[in-house]
C-alpha positions in Angstrom: -28.4 -53.6 23.4 -26.9 -50.1 23.1 -27.7 -48.5 19.7 -24.9 -48.5 17.1 -23.8 -52.0 18.4 -24.1 -54.8 16.1 -22.9 -58.3 17.0 -22.8 -60.6 14.2 -24.0 -64.1 14.9 -22.1 -67.4 13.7 -24.7 -67.7 10.9 -23.8 -64.4 10.0 -20.5 -64.8 9.9 -20.5 -68.4 8.0 -22.3 -66.8 5.2 -20.0 -63.8 5.0 -17.4 -66.5 5.0 -18.8 -67.9 2.0 -19.3 -64.5 0.2 -15.9 -63.8 0.2 -14.7 -67.2 -0.7 -12.0 -66.8 -3.3 -12.0 -63.6 -3.4 -8.6 -61.6 -3.4 -8.0 -59.2 -0.5 -8.5 -55.1 -1.4 -4.6 -54.9 -0.6 -3.3 -57.6 -2.6 0.2 -56.4 -4.6 -0.8 -53.0 -3.2 2.8 -50.9 -2.2 2.6 -48.8 0.9 4.2 -45.4 0.5 7.0 -44.4 3.3 4.6 -41.9 4.2 1.5 -44.2 4.5 3.6 -46.9 6.5 5.0 -44.1 8.9 1.3 -43.0 9.4 -0.1 -46.6 10.1 3.1 -47.3 12.3 2.5 -43.8 14.5 -1.1 -45.0 14.7 -0.5 -48.0 16.2 2.4 -47.1 18.4 0.9 -46.7 21.6 -2.2 -48.9 21.0 -2.8 -51.1 23.5 -4.8 -54.4 23.3 -6.9 -55.7 26.3 -6.0 -59.3 27.4 -9.5 -60.2 26.0 -8.7 -59.0 22.6 -4.9 -60.8 22.9 -6.7 -63.8 23.9 -9.3 -63.9 21.0 -6.1 -63.1 18.7 -3.9 -66.2 20.1 -6.7 -68.7 19.8 -7.6 -67.2 16.1 -4.0 -67.5 15.3 -3.5 -71.0 16.8 -2.0 -74.0 14.5 -2.4 -71.4 11.8 1.5 -70.6 11.5 3.2 -73.9 11.7 5.4 -74.0 9.0 6.2 -77.4 7.1 9.8 -78.9 7.2 9.4 -77.8 3.2 8.5 -74.3 3.9 11.2 -74.0 6.8 13.7 -74.8 4.2 12.7 -72.3 1.6 12.5 -69.6 4.4 16.1 -70.4 5.0 17.3 -70.3 1.8 15.3 -66.8 1.2 17.0 -65.3 4.4 20.4 -66.6 3.9 22.7 -63.7 4.4 20.5 -61.2 5.1 21.0 -59.0 7.9 19.1 -56.4 9.6 20.2 -52.6 8.9 21.6 -50.7 12.0 18.5 -48.9 12.3 16.9 -51.6 12.5 18.5 -53.2 14.8 18.2 -50.1 17.0 14.6 -50.2 16.6 14.5 -53.6 17.7 16.9 -53.1 20.9 14.3 -50.0 21.7 11.2 -52.2 21.7 13.1 -54.9 23.4 14.3 -52.5 26.2 13.0 -53.6 30.0 10.8 -56.0 28.4 10.8 -59.6 30.0 9.8 -63.1 29.5 7.4 -64.6 32.1 8.2 -67.3 34.5 6.2 -69.6 32.1 7.4 -68.3 29.0 11.2 -68.9 30.3 10.4 -72.7 31.2 9.2 -72.9 27.7 11.9 -71.6 26.2 14.0 -73.6 28.1 12.4 -76.4 27.3 12.3 -75.8 23.7 16.0 -75.2 23.5 17.0 -78.3 25.5 15.1 -80.3 22.9 16.8 -78.8 19.9 20.1 -79.3 21.5 19.6 -83.3 22.1 19.5 -83.3 18.1 23.1 -83.8 16.9 22.6 -81.9 13.8 21.0 -78.8 15.3 23.6 -79.2 17.4 26.7 -79.3 15.0 24.7 -76.8 12.6 24.5 -73.7 15.2 28.2 -74.5 16.7 29.3 -74.2 13.2 27.6 -71.2 12.5 28.8 -69.9 15.2 32.5 -70.3 13.8 33.8 -71.4 17.2 37.6 -71.4 17.4 39.8 -72.8 20.0 40.9 -70.7 22.6 44.6 -70.2 23.6 44.5 -72.7 26.0 42.9 -75.1 23.9 45.6 -74.4 21.3 47.9 -75.2 24.0 46.1 -78.6 24.9 46.7 -79.6 21.2 49.8 -79.0 20.5 50.9 -80.7 24.1 48.6 -83.7 23.4 50.1 -83.8 19.8 53.6 -84.0 21.2 53.3 -86.4 24.2 50.3 -88.7 23.4 50.4 -88.7 19.3 47.5 -89.9 17.6 45.5 -90.6 21.2 43.5 -87.0 21.3 41.7 -84.8 18.8 40.1 -81.4 19.6 36.3 -81.1 18.8 35.5 -78.4 20.7 34.2 -76.7 17.2 31.2 -78.6 17.2 32.7 -82.0 15.2 31.6 -84.4 17.9 27.9 -84.2 19.8 27.0 -86.1 23.0 23.3 -85.7 24.2 23.5 -82.4 23.1 26.6 -81.4 24.8 30.0 -80.4 22.6 33.1 -82.1 24.5 36.9 -80.4 24.2 38.9 -83.6 23.2 38.0 -86.7 22.4 40.3 -90.0 22.3 40.2 -91.3 18.7 42.0 -94.5 19.4 39.6 -96.7 20.4 38.9 -95.7 24.1 36.0 -93.9 25.1 37.7 -90.9 26.8 37.0 -87.1 27.0 39.3 -84.2 28.0 37.4 -81.0 29.1 39.2 -77.7 29.7 37.8 -74.7 31.9 39.4 -71.7 32.8 39.7 -71.4 36.6 36.4 -69.0 37.1 34.1 -71.5 35.6 35.9 -74.4 37.3 34.9 -73.1 40.3 31.4 -74.5 39.2 31.9 -78.2 40.3 28.3 -78.9 39.7 28.4 -78.0 35.8 31.6 -80.3 35.3 30.3 -83.3 37.7 27.0 -83.1 35.4 28.6 -83.0 32.1 31.1 -86.1 33.3 28.0 -88.0 34.4 26.2 -87.3 31.1 28.8 -88.2 29.2 29.3 -91.5 31.5 25.8 -92.3 30.4 27.4 -93.0 27.1 30.3 -94.9 28.4 32.7 -91.9 28.3 35.0 -91.2 31.3 36.5 -87.6 31.6 39.1 -85.7 32.9 38.5 -82.3 33.6 41.4 -79.7 33.7 41.8 -76.0 34.2 44.6 -73.1 34.0 46.3 -74.5 36.7 47.2 -77.7 35.6 48.6 -76.2 32.2 51.4 -74.2 34.7 53.5 -77.4 34.9 53.9 -79.6 32.3 55.7 -82.7 33.8 52.3 -82.9 36.4 50.0 -82.2 33.1 51.7 -85.1 31.5 51.6 -87.0 34.3 48.1 -86.5 34.7 46.7 -86.8 31.3 49.0 -90.3 30.8 47.5 -91.9 34.2 44.1 -91.1 32.6 45.2 -92.3 29.2 46.6 -95.3 30.5 42.8 -96.7 32.1 41.3 -98.8 29.2 38.1 -97.8 28.4 35.9 -100.1 26.0 
């Protein structure tokens, strides 16, 4: 073994742990000065960890940082209303610039997101926090429906109704399981997206009418289209 290199045995690690058990870290309660923080930041700025070191750190931290529900609630209250300063946002932007997630990471993020959105409470909370407001066409449709189809459809696109993680635009409130979806012409070109949403709602017994901005140009045709759709009795 090269001179100056000492590798601790598992027994040594165990004994060291027992000796230090209950001892407070030397820096508990210590307040770093801005100068010291800057020095530490500069010292670690370009420090590169080997893949082996990253793996060891990952394994040692695995399961340690799982927050309980109580902890999540407290953490949420503690950070409620707090915002990053402009300087911090710029630093985060610079740090994240050019960084890309691996394909495996993308799949994990996508899977986790889909799971979260299946929870109606989570979906409604996110949409409510975004203060989602109806667009001008949706406002037009709301007024149109109120005039020609009173007490039939209601705008719920602000997160009031969540079905399997999806938020429909309008829903029938008079006993029929019917949904009206509005898409801009640009998005309307994605027929697969519309079909997928309609099929998803269909699994829960809802029939869907998809409209786009072209449908809004002729009130008579729009009234006829919605009338024919509304005339279908769906339990």
